[in-house]
All heavy atoms as TSV, in Angstrom:
chain	resi	resn	atom	element	x	y	z
A	1	MET	N	N	137.219	75.716	137.892
A	1	MET	CA	C	136.968	74.924	139.094
A	1	MET	C	C	137.357	75.702	140.348
A	1	MET	O	O	136.801	75.448	141.403
A	1	MET	CB	C	137.730	73.611	138.973
A	1	MET	CG	C	137.409	72.634	140.047
A	1	MET	SD	S	135.696	72.126	139.952
A	1	MET	CE	C	135.567	71.138	141.373
A	2	LYS	N	N	138.309	76.631	140.219
A	2	LYS	CA	C	138.708	77.401	141.391
A	2	LYS	C	C	137.573	78.258	141.922
A	2	LYS	O	O	137.516	78.556	143.104
A	2	LYS	CB	C	139.905	78.285	141.052
A	2	LYS	CG	C	141.214	77.603	141.186
A	2	LYS	CD	C	142.330	78.609	141.166
A	2	LYS	CE	C	143.566	77.941	141.692
A	2	LYS	NZ	N	144.594	78.872	142.020
A	3	PHE	N	N	136.646	78.651	141.037
A	3	PHE	CA	C	135.513	79.457	141.466
A	3	PHE	C	C	134.672	78.712	142.496
A	3	PHE	O	O	134.211	79.294	143.469
A	3	PHE	CB	C	134.652	79.834	140.253
A	3	PHE	CG	C	133.358	80.501	140.627
A	3	PHE	CD1	C	133.350	81.819	141.055
A	3	PHE	CD2	C	132.159	79.815	140.573
A	3	PHE	CE1	C	132.171	82.438	141.413
A	3	PHE	CE2	C	130.980	80.421	140.920
A	3	PHE	CZ	C	130.980	81.744	141.349
A	4	PHE	N	N	134.470	77.414	142.293
A	4	PHE	CA	C	133.626	76.627	143.193
A	4	PHE	C	C	134.276	76.395	144.552
A	4	PHE	O	O	133.596	76.080	145.514
A	4	PHE	CB	C	133.271	75.289	142.561
A	4	PHE	CG	C	132.343	75.412	141.388
A	4	PHE	CD1	C	132.729	75.002	140.137
A	4	PHE	CD2	C	131.085	75.962	141.546
A	4	PHE	CE1	C	131.885	75.121	139.060
A	4	PHE	CE2	C	130.231	76.094	140.476
A	4	PHE	CZ	C	130.627	75.674	139.231
A	5	THR	N	N	135.594	76.537	144.627
A	5	THR	CA	C	136.270	76.329	145.907
A	5	THR	C	C	136.509	77.625	146.660
A	5	THR	O	O	137.039	77.589	147.764
A	5	THR	CB	C	137.616	75.611	145.690
A	5	THR	OG1	O	138.429	76.392	144.823
A	5	THR	CG2	C	137.407	74.218	145.105
A	6	LYS	N	N	136.125	78.766	146.070
A	6	LYS	CA	C	136.248	80.041	146.782
A	6	LYS	C	C	135.305	80.047	147.974
A	6	LYS	O	O	134.199	79.534	147.911
A	6	LYS	CB	C	135.903	81.207	145.860
A	6	LYS	CG	C	137.007	81.600	144.965
A	6	LYS	CD	C	136.703	82.929	144.361
A	6	LYS	CE	C	137.990	83.450	143.768
A	6	LYS	NZ	N	137.999	84.864	143.639
A	7	LYS	N	N	135.760	80.634	149.052
A	7	LYS	CA	C	134.963	80.677	150.281
A	7	LYS	C	C	134.010	81.863	150.262
A	7	LYS	O	O	134.365	82.963	149.856
A	7	LYS	CB	C	135.881	80.810	151.492
A	7	LYS	CG	C	136.835	79.666	151.665
A	7	LYS	CD	C	136.184	78.484	152.260
A	7	LYS	CE	C	137.240	77.419	152.512
A	7	LYS	NZ	N	136.749	76.283	153.165
A	8	PHE	N	N	132.788	81.623	150.699
A	8	PHE	CA	C	131.782	82.657	150.884
A	8	PHE	C	C	131.065	82.334	152.182
A	8	PHE	O	O	130.456	81.270	152.302
A	8	PHE	CB	C	130.800	82.689	149.705
A	8	PHE	CG	C	129.695	83.693	149.876
A	8	PHE	CD1	C	129.958	85.041	149.749
A	8	PHE	CD2	C	128.414	83.289	150.186
A	8	PHE	CE1	C	128.958	85.974	149.918
A	8	PHE	CE2	C	127.403	84.201	150.353
A	8	PHE	CZ	C	127.673	85.549	150.218
A	9	ALA	N	N	131.179	83.215	153.160
A	9	ALA	CA	C	130.582	83.016	154.485
A	9	ALA	C	C	131.051	81.710	155.118
A	9	ALA	O	O	130.278	80.988	155.745
A	9	ALA	CB	C	129.066	83.058	154.394
A	10	GLY	N	N	132.321	81.383	154.940
A	10	GLY	CA	C	132.900	80.224	155.594
A	10	GLY	C	C	132.735	78.909	154.864
A	10	GLY	O	O	133.241	77.890	155.315
A	11	GLN	N	N	132.023	78.916	153.738
A	11	GLN	CA	C	131.805	77.693	152.968
A	11	GLN	C	C	132.159	77.957	151.514
A	11	GLN	O	O	132.098	79.082	151.037
A	11	GLN	CB	C	130.346	77.253	153.038
A	11	GLN	CG	C	129.849	76.932	154.400
A	11	GLN	CD	C	128.373	76.603	154.383
A	11	GLN	OE1	O	127.775	76.423	153.340
A	11	GLN	NE2	N	127.770	76.550	155.547
A	12	SER	N	N	132.468	76.883	150.801
A	12	SER	CA	C	132.757	77.043	149.383
A	12	SER	C	C	131.457	77.281	148.615
A	12	SER	O	O	130.359	76.963	149.081
A	12	SER	CB	C	133.471	75.801	148.847
A	12	SER	OG	O	132.600	74.694	148.868
A	13	ILE	N	N	131.604	77.843	147.436
A	13	ILE	CA	C	130.447	78.099	146.572
A	13	ILE	C	C	129.745	76.787	146.234
A	13	ILE	O	O	128.517	76.731	146.157
A	13	ILE	CB	C	130.896	78.834	145.283
A	13	ILE	CG1	C	131.580	80.157	145.619
A	13	ILE	CG2	C	129.752	79.029	144.323
A	13	ILE	CD1	C	130.679	81.201	146.213
A	14	LEU	N	N	130.506	75.717	146.066
A	14	LEU	CA	C	129.932	74.412	145.762
A	14	LEU	C	C	129.000	73.941	146.881
A	14	LEU	O	O	127.913	73.417	146.611
A	14	LEU	CB	C	131.048	73.393	145.534
A	14	LEU	CG	C	130.646	72.036	144.999
A	14	LEU	CD1	C	129.991	72.179	143.628
A	14	LEU	CD2	C	131.859	71.140	144.910
A	15	SER	N	N	129.386	74.151	148.120
A	15	SER	CA	C	128.532	73.796	149.253
A	15	SER	C	C	127.223	74.572	149.213
A	15	SER	O	O	126.150	74.019	149.457
A	15	SER	CB	C	129.241	74.068	150.575
A	15	SER	OG	O	130.394	73.295	150.703
A	16	TRP	N	N	127.325	75.861	148.897
A	16	TRP	CA	C	126.119	76.686	148.811
A	16	TRP	C	C	125.189	76.206	147.702
A	16	TRP	O	O	123.968	76.199	147.874
A	16	TRP	CB	C	126.496	78.149	148.594
A	16	TRP	CG	C	126.974	78.815	149.830
A	16	TRP	CD1	C	128.256	79.142	150.134
A	16	TRP	CD2	C	126.189	79.222	150.954
A	16	TRP	NE1	N	128.310	79.737	151.372
A	16	TRP	CE2	C	127.057	79.801	151.887
A	16	TRP	CE3	C	124.831	79.160	151.249
A	16	TRP	CZ2	C	126.612	80.301	153.108
A	16	TRP	CZ3	C	124.392	79.661	152.456
A	16	TRP	CH2	C	125.280	80.221	153.372
A	17	ILE	N	N	125.755	75.824	146.576
A	17	ILE	CA	C	124.932	75.345	145.457
A	17	ILE	C	C	124.170	74.085	145.852
A	17	ILE	O	O	122.966	73.956	145.586
A	17	ILE	CB	C	125.806	75.112	144.215
A	17	ILE	CG1	C	126.301	76.447	143.669
A	17	ILE	CG2	C	125.057	74.336	143.143
A	17	ILE	CD1	C	127.346	76.334	142.594
A	18	PHE	N	N	124.858	73.143	146.499
A	18	PHE	CA	C	124.185	71.917	146.935
A	18	PHE	C	C	123.089	72.215	147.959
A	18	PHE	O	O	122.009	71.610	147.930
A	18	PHE	CB	C	125.188	70.922	147.519
A	18	PHE	CG	C	126.074	70.268	146.496
A	18	PHE	CD1	C	127.405	70.015	146.785
A	18	PHE	CD2	C	125.603	69.899	145.252
A	18	PHE	CE1	C	128.235	69.406	145.864
A	18	PHE	CE2	C	126.423	69.291	144.313
A	18	PHE	CZ	C	127.747	69.048	144.625
A	19	GLN	N	N	123.347	73.126	148.886
A	19	GLN	CA	C	122.346	73.470	149.894
A	19	GLN	C	C	121.132	74.149	149.267
A	19	GLN	O	O	119.993	73.853	149.637
A	19	GLN	CB	C	122.968	74.372	150.948
A	19	GLN	CG	C	123.965	73.653	151.824
A	19	GLN	CD	C	124.654	74.593	152.777
A	19	GLN	OE1	O	124.003	75.297	153.523
A	19	GLN	NE2	N	125.979	74.616	152.737
A	20	LEU	N	N	121.369	75.035	148.312
A	20	LEU	CA	C	120.252	75.692	147.624
A	20	LEU	C	C	119.441	74.690	146.805
A	20	LEU	O	O	118.210	74.801	146.722
A	20	LEU	CB	C	120.766	76.825	146.747
A	20	LEU	CG	C	121.298	78.038	147.501
A	20	LEU	CD1	C	121.928	79.029	146.528
A	20	LEU	CD2	C	120.196	78.697	148.312
A	21	ALA	N	N	120.113	73.712	146.212
A	21	ALA	CA	C	119.401	72.669	145.473
A	21	ALA	C	C	118.512	71.851	146.405
A	21	ALA	O	O	117.373	71.514	146.054
A	21	ALA	CB	C	120.390	71.768	144.744
A	22	LEU	N	N	119.003	71.537	147.606
A	22	LEU	CA	C	118.197	70.793	148.565
A	22	LEU	C	C	116.995	71.615	149.039
A	22	LEU	O	O	115.885	71.086	149.171
A	22	LEU	CB	C	119.050	70.365	149.761
A	22	LEU	CG	C	118.364	69.487	150.796
A	22	LEU	CD1	C	117.925	68.168	150.177
A	22	LEU	CD2	C	119.290	69.238	151.967
A	23	ILE	N	N	117.200	72.904	149.259
A	23	ILE	CA	C	116.093	73.783	149.634
A	23	ILE	C	C	115.059	73.831	148.518
A	23	ILE	O	O	113.843	73.802	148.775
A	23	ILE	CB	C	116.619	75.190	149.987
A	23	ILE	CG1	C	117.401	75.140	151.295
A	23	ILE	CG2	C	115.480	76.204	150.059
A	23	ILE	CD1	C	118.173	76.404	151.599
A	24	TYR	N	N	115.526	73.892	147.268
A	24	TYR	CA	C	114.607	73.917	146.131
A	24	TYR	C	C	113.763	72.642	146.068
A	24	TYR	O	O	112.548	72.705	145.863
A	24	TYR	CB	C	115.397	74.097	144.826
A	24	TYR	CG	C	114.535	74.045	143.607
A	24	TYR	CD1	C	113.750	75.133	143.240
A	24	TYR	CD2	C	114.495	72.905	142.803
A	24	TYR	CE1	C	112.951	75.087	142.116
A	24	TYR	CE2	C	113.701	72.848	141.689
A	24	TYR	CZ	C	112.925	73.948	141.338
A	24	TYR	OH	O	112.123	73.882	140.231
A	25	VAL	N	N	114.390	71.487	146.265
A	25	VAL	CA	C	113.650	70.219	146.249
A	25	VAL	C	C	112.622	70.198	147.376
A	25	VAL	O	O	111.466	69.816	147.168
A	25	VAL	CB	C	114.619	69.016	146.347
A	25	VAL	CG1	C	113.869	67.722	146.618
A	25	VAL	CG2	C	115.440	68.893	145.076
A	26	ALA	N	N	113.020	70.629	148.570
A	26	ALA	CA	C	112.090	70.655	149.702
A	26	ALA	C	C	110.923	71.603	149.429
A	26	ALA	O	O	109.770	71.301	149.751
A	26	ALA	CB	C	112.819	71.066	150.975
A	27	TRP	N	N	111.214	72.738	148.825
A	27	TRP	CA	C	110.162	73.709	148.506
A	27	TRP	C	C	109.187	73.127	147.483
A	27	TRP	O	O	107.972	73.294	147.605
A	27	TRP	CB	C	110.794	74.985	147.963
A	27	TRP	CG	C	109.825	76.109	147.829
A	27	TRP	CD1	C	108.957	76.319	146.808
A	27	TRP	CD2	C	109.587	77.148	148.763
A	27	TRP	NE1	N	108.216	77.437	147.038
A	27	TRP	CE2	C	108.589	77.977	148.231
A	27	TRP	CE3	C	110.156	77.477	149.985
A	27	TRP	CZ2	C	108.134	79.098	148.891
A	27	TRP	CZ3	C	109.692	78.602	150.632
A	27	TRP	CH2	C	108.690	79.393	150.094
A	28	GLN	N	N	109.713	72.448	146.473
A	28	GLN	CA	C	108.859	71.864	145.444
A	28	GLN	C	C	107.961	70.766	146.019
A	28	GLN	O	O	106.804	70.642	145.624
A	28	GLN	CB	C	109.711	71.300	144.301
A	28	GLN	CG	C	110.431	72.353	143.494
A	28	GLN	CD	C	109.469	73.284	142.805
A	28	GLN	OE1	O	108.564	72.864	142.110
A	28	GLN	NE2	N	109.668	74.573	143.014
A	29	VAL	N	N	108.471	70.001	146.952
A	29	VAL	CA	C	107.657	68.964	147.591
A	29	VAL	C	C	106.592	69.603	148.473
A	29	VAL	O	O	105.438	69.162	148.489
A	29	VAL	CB	C	108.551	67.989	148.401
A	29	VAL	CG1	C	107.712	67.064	149.262
A	29	VAL	CG2	C	109.427	67.181	147.460
A	30	SER	N	N	106.950	70.668	149.181
A	30	SER	CA	C	105.975	71.294	150.088
A	30	SER	C	C	104.839	71.985	149.338
A	30	SER	O	O	103.732	72.085	149.854
A	30	SER	CB	C	106.664	72.301	151.014
A	30	SER	OG	O	107.072	73.435	150.291
A	31	THR	N	N	105.103	72.455	148.122
A	31	THR	CA	C	104.044	73.091	147.329
A	31	THR	C	C	103.362	72.090	146.395
A	31	THR	O	O	102.559	72.498	145.554
A	31	THR	CB	C	104.608	74.258	146.498
A	31	THR	OG1	O	105.608	73.758	145.619
A	31	THR	CG2	C	105.154	75.360	147.394
A	32	HIS	N	N	103.698	70.834	146.520
A	32	HIS	CA	C	103.129	69.740	145.726
A	32	HIS	C	C	103.435	69.875	144.240
A	32	HIS	O	O	102.708	69.347	143.398
A	32	HIS	CB	C	101.621	69.616	145.952
A	32	HIS	CG	C	101.262	69.421	147.391
A	32	HIS	ND1	N	101.555	68.264	148.063
A	32	HIS	CD2	C	100.677	70.242	148.289
A	32	HIS	CE1	C	101.151	68.375	149.309
A	32	HIS	NE2	N	100.613	69.580	149.482
A	33	ALA	N	N	104.490	70.581	143.890
A	33	ALA	CA	C	104.935	70.665	142.505
A	33	ALA	C	C	105.771	69.441	142.128
A	33	ALA	O	O	105.908	69.120	140.957
A	33	ALA	CB	C	105.742	71.937	142.281
A	34	MET	N	N	106.323	68.768	143.133
A	34	MET	CA	C	107.113	67.560	142.933
A	34	MET	C	C	106.526	66.484	143.839
A	34	MET	O	O	106.249	66.746	145.014
A	34	MET	CB	C	108.583	67.836	143.305
A	34	MET	CG	C	109.531	66.710	143.020
A	34	MET	SD	S	111.223	67.100	143.530
A	34	MET	CE	C	111.707	68.229	142.249
A	35	PRO	N	N	106.309	65.281	143.319
A	35	PRO	CA	C	105.709	64.239	144.163
A	35	PRO	C	C	106.668	63.768	145.252
A	35	PRO	O	O	107.884	63.788	145.076
A	35	PRO	CB	C	105.420	63.109	143.176
A	35	PRO	CG	C	106.393	63.310	142.074
A	35	PRO	CD	C	106.593	64.790	141.971
A	36	ASN	N	N	106.100	63.373	146.355
A	36	ASN	CA	C	106.887	62.846	147.466
A	36	ASN	C	C	106.952	61.335	147.315
A	36	ASN	O	O	106.137	60.608	147.866
A	36	ASN	CB	C	106.247	63.244	148.791
A	36	ASN	CG	C	107.108	62.872	149.977
A	36	ASN	OD1	O	108.241	62.463	149.804
A	36	ASN	ND2	N	106.564	63.014	151.166
A	37	ASN	N	N	107.930	60.870	146.541
A	37	ASN	CA	C	108.082	59.446	146.306
A	37	ASN	C	C	109.543	59.040	146.486
A	37	ASN	O	O	110.364	59.844	146.914
A	37	ASN	CB	C	107.558	59.070	144.902
A	37	ASN	CG	C	108.235	59.849	143.801
A	37	ASN	OD1	O	109.307	60.397	143.993
A	37	ASN	ND2	N	107.606	59.894	142.636
A	38	ILE	N	N	109.846	57.801	146.142
A	38	ILE	CA	C	111.192	57.282	146.375
A	38	ILE	C	C	112.231	58.012	145.523
A	38	ILE	O	O	113.380	58.188	145.952
A	38	ILE	CB	C	111.261	55.750	146.143
A	38	ILE	CG1	C	112.561	55.160	146.683
A	38	ILE	CG2	C	111.072	55.416	144.690
A	38	ILE	CD1	C	112.647	55.174	148.174
A	39	THR	N	N	111.846	58.482	144.350
A	39	THR	CA	C	112.774	59.226	143.504
A	39	THR	C	C	113.169	60.539	144.159
A	39	THR	O	O	114.348	60.905	144.192
A	39	THR	CB	C	112.143	59.495	142.126
A	39	THR	OG1	O	111.747	58.253	141.556
A	39	THR	CG2	C	113.107	60.203	141.206
A	40	THR	N	N	112.196	61.253	144.699
A	40	THR	CA	C	112.476	62.522	145.367
A	40	THR	C	C	113.316	62.306	146.613
A	40	THR	O	O	114.247	63.079	146.885
A	40	THR	CB	C	111.160	63.220	145.729
A	40	THR	OG1	O	110.357	63.327	144.556
A	40	THR	CG2	C	111.406	64.591	146.306
A	41	ILE	N	N	113.022	61.270	147.348
A	41	ILE	CA	C	113.797	60.957	148.544
A	41	ILE	C	C	115.233	60.592	148.165
A	41	ILE	O	O	116.191	60.993	148.840
A	41	ILE	CB	C	113.119	59.839	149.354
A	41	ILE	CG1	C	111.785	60.348	149.901
A	41	ILE	CG2	C	114.014	59.343	150.484
A	41	ILE	CD1	C	110.909	59.276	150.507
A	42	SER	N	N	115.398	59.876	147.063
A	42	SER	CA	C	116.738	59.525	146.593
A	42	SER	C	C	117.514	60.770	146.168
A	42	SER	O	O	118.711	60.886	146.452
A	42	SER	CB	C	116.658	58.551	145.423
A	42	SER	OG	O	116.028	57.369	145.816
A	43	ILE	N	N	116.840	61.696	145.485
A	43	ILE	CA	C	117.485	62.951	145.093
A	43	ILE	C	C	117.942	63.716	146.328
A	43	ILE	O	O	119.062	64.232	146.384
A	43	ILE	CB	C	116.538	63.799	144.225
A	43	ILE	CG1	C	116.328	63.137	142.866
A	43	ILE	CG2	C	117.065	65.214	144.061
A	43	ILE	CD1	C	115.215	63.743	142.052
A	44	ALA	N	N	117.088	63.786	147.335
A	44	ALA	CA	C	117.435	64.482	148.571
A	44	ALA	C	C	118.608	63.792	149.276
A	44	ALA	O	O	119.501	64.467	149.809
A	44	ALA	CB	C	116.226	64.561	149.494
A	45	ALA	N	N	118.624	62.474	149.259
A	45	ALA	CA	C	119.718	61.738	149.895
A	45	ALA	C	C	121.044	62.001	149.179
A	45	ALA	O	O	122.082	62.201	149.825
A	45	ALA	CB	C	119.414	60.245	149.904
A	46	VAL	N	N	121.031	62.024	147.857
A	46	VAL	CA	C	122.246	62.302	147.091
A	46	VAL	C	C	122.724	63.729	147.364
A	46	VAL	O	O	123.922	63.968	147.523
A	46	VAL	CB	C	121.999	62.063	145.584
A	46	VAL	CG1	C	123.128	62.629	144.741
A	46	VAL	CG2	C	121.819	60.585	145.311
A	47	LEU	N	N	121.787	64.665	147.440
A	47	LEU	CA	C	122.167	66.047	147.750
A	47	LEU	C	C	122.773	66.155	149.147
A	47	LEU	O	O	123.747	66.887	149.346
A	47	LEU	CB	C	120.964	66.979	147.609
A	47	LEU	CG	C	120.573	67.327	146.181
A	47	LEU	CD1	C	119.255	68.078	146.162
A	47	LEU	CD2	C	121.663	68.139	145.518
A	48	LEU	N	N	122.211	65.446	150.122
A	48	LEU	CA	C	122.784	65.458	151.470
A	48	LEU	C	C	124.206	64.898	151.487
A	48	LEU	O	O	125.095	65.460	152.135
A	48	LEU	CB	C	121.906	64.663	152.433
A	48	LEU	CG	C	120.702	65.383	152.993
A	48	LEU	CD1	C	119.836	64.432	153.816
A	48	LEU	CD2	C	121.142	66.541	153.851
A	49	LEU	N	N	124.405	63.798	150.774
A	49	LEU	CA	C	125.762	63.236	150.698
A	49	LEU	C	C	126.717	64.201	150.012
A	49	LEU	O	O	127.878	64.344	150.424
A	49	LEU	CB	C	125.732	61.898	149.963
A	49	LEU	CG	C	125.064	60.750	150.712
A	49	LEU	CD1	C	124.964	59.521	149.810
A	49	LEU	CD2	C	125.825	60.424	151.979
A	50	ALA	N	N	126.246	64.890	148.982
A	50	ALA	CA	C	127.088	65.865	148.291
A	50	ALA	C	C	127.430	67.039	149.206
A	50	ALA	O	O	128.552	67.560	149.163
A	50	ALA	CB	C	126.387	66.354	147.024
A	51	ILE	N	N	126.479	67.449	150.033
A	51	ILE	CA	C	126.737	68.532	150.982
A	51	ILE	C	C	127.808	68.113	151.986
A	51	ILE	O	O	128.759	68.859	152.247
A	51	ILE	CB	C	125.439	68.953	151.701
A	51	ILE	CG1	C	124.506	69.670	150.721
A	51	ILE	CG2	C	125.734	69.843	152.899
A	51	ILE	CD1	C	123.101	69.880	151.261
A	52	TYR	N	N	127.676	66.910	152.550
A	52	TYR	CA	C	128.689	66.437	153.495
A	52	TYR	C	C	130.047	66.295	152.821
A	52	TYR	O	O	131.078	66.609	153.410
A	52	TYR	CB	C	128.275	65.107	154.124
A	52	TYR	CG	C	127.213	65.274	155.180
A	52	TYR	CD1	C	126.000	64.609	155.091
A	52	TYR	CD2	C	127.414	66.089	156.279
A	52	TYR	CE1	C	125.020	64.774	156.047
A	52	TYR	CE2	C	126.447	66.254	157.245
A	52	TYR	CZ	C	125.253	65.586	157.127
A	52	TYR	OH	O	124.291	65.749	158.076
A	53	TRP	N	N	130.071	65.838	151.568
A	53	TRP	CA	C	131.309	65.700	150.825
A	53	TRP	C	C	131.964	67.069	150.620
A	53	TRP	O	O	133.171	67.216	150.812
A	53	TRP	CB	C	131.018	65.021	149.488
A	53	TRP	CG	C	132.177	65.004	148.553
A	53	TRP	CD1	C	133.295	64.243	148.644
A	53	TRP	CD2	C	132.328	65.818	147.393
A	53	TRP	NE1	N	134.139	64.524	147.599
A	53	TRP	CE2	C	133.561	65.489	146.805
A	53	TRP	CE3	C	131.537	66.776	146.787
A	53	TRP	CZ2	C	134.018	66.100	145.658
A	53	TRP	CZ3	C	131.994	67.374	145.629
A	53	TRP	CH2	C	133.218	67.036	145.083
A	54	SER	N	N	131.161	68.066	150.256
A	54	SER	CA	C	131.726	69.398	150.032
A	54	SER	C	C	132.212	70.019	151.344
A	54	SER	O	O	133.221	70.725	151.353
A	54	SER	CB	C	130.711	70.308	149.348
A	54	SER	OG	O	129.600	70.543	150.175
A	55	PHE	N	N	131.516	69.749	152.457
A	55	PHE	CA	C	132.008	70.218	153.752
A	55	PHE	C	C	133.352	69.570	154.085
A	55	PHE	O	O	134.244	70.209	154.632
A	55	PHE	CB	C	131.008	69.909	154.862
A	55	PHE	CG	C	129.809	70.800	154.890
A	55	PHE	CD1	C	128.684	70.412	155.594
A	55	PHE	CD2	C	129.785	72.015	154.239
A	55	PHE	CE1	C	127.570	71.230	155.646
A	55	PHE	CE2	C	128.680	72.835	154.279
A	55	PHE	CZ	C	127.567	72.436	154.984
A	56	SER	N	N	133.490	68.290	153.748
A	56	SER	CA	C	134.748	67.593	153.987
A	56	SER	C	C	135.875	68.222	153.169
A	56	SER	O	O	136.996	68.400	153.674
A	56	SER	CB	C	134.596	66.116	153.644
A	56	SER	OG	O	135.817	65.462	153.701
A	57	LEU	N	N	135.588	68.526	151.912
A	57	LEU	CA	C	136.597	69.186	151.075
A	57	LEU	C	C	136.938	70.562	151.619
A	57	LEU	O	O	138.107	70.968	151.588
A	57	LEU	CB	C	136.102	69.291	149.637
A	57	LEU	CG	C	136.007	67.990	148.848
A	57	LEU	CD1	C	135.445	68.264	147.463
A	57	LEU	CD2	C	137.361	67.317	148.757
A	58	ASP	N	N	135.934	71.295	152.106
A	58	ASP	CA	C	136.180	72.620	152.690
A	58	ASP	C	C	137.111	72.508	153.891
A	58	ASP	O	O	138.049	73.276	154.032
A	58	ASP	CB	C	134.876	73.271	153.135
A	58	ASP	CG	C	134.025	73.723	151.987
A	58	ASP	OD1	O	134.511	73.741	150.839
A	58	ASP	OD2	O	132.846	74.062	152.233
A	59	ARG	N	N	136.843	71.543	154.729
A	59	ARG	CA	C	137.668	71.356	155.931
A	59	ARG	C	C	139.081	70.954	155.570
A	59	ARG	O	O	140.051	71.445	156.142
A	59	ARG	CB	C	137.023	70.323	156.834
A	59	ARG	CG	C	137.762	70.126	158.120
A	59	ARG	CD	C	137.076	69.096	158.969
A	59	ARG	NE	N	137.910	68.755	160.084
A	59	ARG	CZ	C	137.566	68.921	161.341
A	59	ARG	NH1	N	136.390	69.399	161.619
A	59	ARG	NH2	N	138.381	68.591	162.307
A	60	ARG	N	N	139.205	70.059	154.597
A	60	ARG	CA	C	140.519	69.595	154.179
A	60	ARG	C	C	141.326	70.729	153.554
A	60	ARG	O	O	142.508	70.877	153.818
A	60	ARG	CB	C	140.385	68.445	153.176
A	60	ARG	CG	C	141.678	67.763	152.882
A	60	ARG	CD	C	141.503	66.541	152.027
A	60	ARG	NE	N	140.620	65.597	152.681
A	60	ARG	CZ	C	139.924	64.668	152.044
A	60	ARG	NH1	N	140.010	64.575	150.723
A	60	ARG	NH2	N	139.149	63.839	152.698
A	61	SER	N	N	140.689	71.535	152.726
A	61	SER	CA	C	141.409	72.650	152.100
A	61	SER	C	C	141.717	73.747	153.117
A	61	SER	O	O	142.693	74.467	152.981
A	61	SER	CB	C	140.617	73.230	150.929
A	61	SER	OG	O	139.458	73.891	151.392
A	62	GLY	N	N	140.904	73.873	154.150
A	62	GLY	CA	C	141.163	74.857	155.191
A	62	GLY	C	C	142.342	74.504	156.063
A	62	GLY	O	O	143.055	75.377	156.550
A	63	ASN	N	N	142.581	73.211	156.268
A	63	ASN	CA	C	143.714	72.773	157.078
A	63	ASN	C	C	145.030	72.933	156.344
A	63	ASN	O	O	146.084	73.016	156.967
A	63	ASN	CB	C	143.529	71.307	157.493
A	63	ASN	CG	C	142.442	71.144	158.528
A	63	ASN	OD1	O	142.064	72.091	159.199
A	63	ASN	ND2	N	141.919	69.936	158.656
A	64	ASN	N	N	145.008	72.938	155.029
A	64	ASN	CA	C	146.239	73.052	154.245
A	64	ASN	C	C	146.739	74.486	154.158
A	64	ASN	O	O	147.882	74.710	153.833
A	64	ASN	CB	C	146.034	72.492	152.828
A	64	ASN	CG	C	145.860	70.998	152.841
A	64	ASN	OD1	O	146.243	70.332	153.800
A	64	ASN	ND2	N	145.276	70.455	151.805
A	65	LYS	N	N	145.898	75.457	154.410
A	65	LYS	CA	C	146.302	76.859	154.256
A	65	LYS	C	C	146.995	77.400	155.459
A	65	LYS	O	O	147.004	77.014	156.512
A	65	LYS	CB	C	145.077	77.712	153.948
A	65	LYS	CG	C	144.569	77.432	152.564
A	65	LYS	CD	C	143.445	78.357	152.219
A	65	LYS	CE	C	142.974	78.085	150.792
A	65	LYS	NZ	N	141.889	78.910	150.414
């Protein structure tokens, strides 16, 4: 778990993974490989919340050091 909290370019690896997942979903929708429906929108919403959550953890761990 410590690997995911390591900082890379000011963000944890976990934050980068969530952001890359959101980019992947957006790319799949733009190339019509994934349908643009409520399921896809829900996936994107969960990824956005996860990104904000990981940013919050990054900030909290940064203040403790």
